[in-house]
RODO-2510 file (C-alpha; in nm, 4 decimals, decimal comma):
residues 75
     n   res          X          Y          Z
     1     m     7,7446     9,0793     9,4510
     2     w     7,6180     9,3271     9,1969
     3     k     7,8368     9,6112     9,3103
     4     l     8,1511     9,4121     9,2371
     5     l     8,0041     9,3186     8,8982
     6     l     7,9298     9,6866     8,8280
     7     y     8,2803     9,7782     8,9220
     8     n     8,4392     9,5105     8,7023
     9     t     8,2222     9,6044     8,3975
    10     l     8,2088     9,9810     8,4171
    11     i     8,4550    10,1448     8,6440
    12     r     8,7587     9,9386     8,5993
    13     p     8,7669     9,9456     8,2053
    14     t     8,7183    10,3252     8,2228
    15     v     9,0111    10,3689     8,4637
    16     t     9,2424    10,1410     8,2628
    17     y     9,1392    10,2593     7,9162
    18     a     9,4329    10,2416     7,6806
    19     s     9,6589    10,1084     7,9583
    20     e     9,8567     9,8937     7,7201
    21     s    10,0219    10,2178     7,5980
    22     w    10,0873    10,3610     7,9464
    23     v    10,4331    10,3872     8,0778
    24     l    10,3765    10,2801     8,4334
    25     k    10,6073    10,4148     8,6916
    26     e    10,5992    10,2939     9,0564
    27     n    10,4048    10,6012     9,1859
    28     m    10,1361    10,5500     8,9151
    29     i    10,1002    10,1828     9,0100
    30     n    10,0614    10,2797     9,3750
    31     k     9,7962    10,5448     9,2896
    32     l     9,5980    10,2889     9,0950
    33     i     9,6181    10,0339     9,3755
    34     i     9,5103    10,2944     9,6317
    35     f     9,2193    10,3925     9,4117
    36     e     9,1062    10,0341     9,3820
    37     r     9,1274     9,9695     9,7544
    38     k     8,9124    10,2753     9,8205
    39     i     8,6525    10,1431     9,5817
    40     m     8,6599     9,7951     9,7322
    41     r     8,6222     9,9476    10,0863
    42     k     8,3076    10,1306     9,9719
    43     i     8,1719     9,8181     9,8035
    44     f     8,2187     9,5948    10,1039
    45     g     8,1424     9,8548    10,3686
    46     p     8,2580     9,8758    10,7212
    47     t     8,3037     9,5893    10,9676
    48     r     8,1307     9,5763    11,3018
    49     s     8,3793     9,4870    11,5784
    50     d     8,2942     9,2795    11,8901
    51     d     8,2090     9,5790    12,0957
    52     g     7,9649     9,7053    11,8350
    53     c     8,1815     9,9789    11,6808
    54     l     8,2091    10,0214    11,3092
    55     r     8,5579    10,0170    11,1632
    56     i     8,7151    10,0338    10,8112
    57     k     8,8269     9,7025    10,6642
    58     t     9,2007     9,6504    10,6437
    59     n     9,3926     9,5641    10,3235
    60     q     9,4292     9,2047    10,4456
    61     e     9,0536     9,1707    10,5009
    62     i     8,9811     9,3024    10,1519
    63     n     9,2425     9,0539    10,0090
    64     d     9,0809     8,7686    10,1989
    65     t     8,7264     8,8616    10,0848
    66     l     8,8515     8,8660     9,7278
    67     k     9,0670     8,5598     9,7470
    68     g     9,0954     8,3791     9,4218
    69     q     8,9628     8,6829     9,2219
    70     k     9,1803     8,9047     9,0146
    71     y     9,1136     9,2576     9,1154
    72     n     9,4553     9,4357     9,1260
    73     l     9,5140     9,6941     8,8544
    74     a     9,8843     9,6331     8,8637
    75     y     9,9301     9,2767     8,7493
***
């Protein structure tokens, strides 16, 4: 998927620039994870339920879709 490739090559390096020198506190890690989940929801789009309504993907659905790929900022 080209959107995921674009995210991995352009957006993620920009967000984590010089992260080796960051002092990461719990609230900063949470903000980074929330940001990344928002991006993943935009990349993968909504899910159509059985009754035809669109709904936002859950965190578990995103994790299942990306199974086996490293995508978390806070590793």
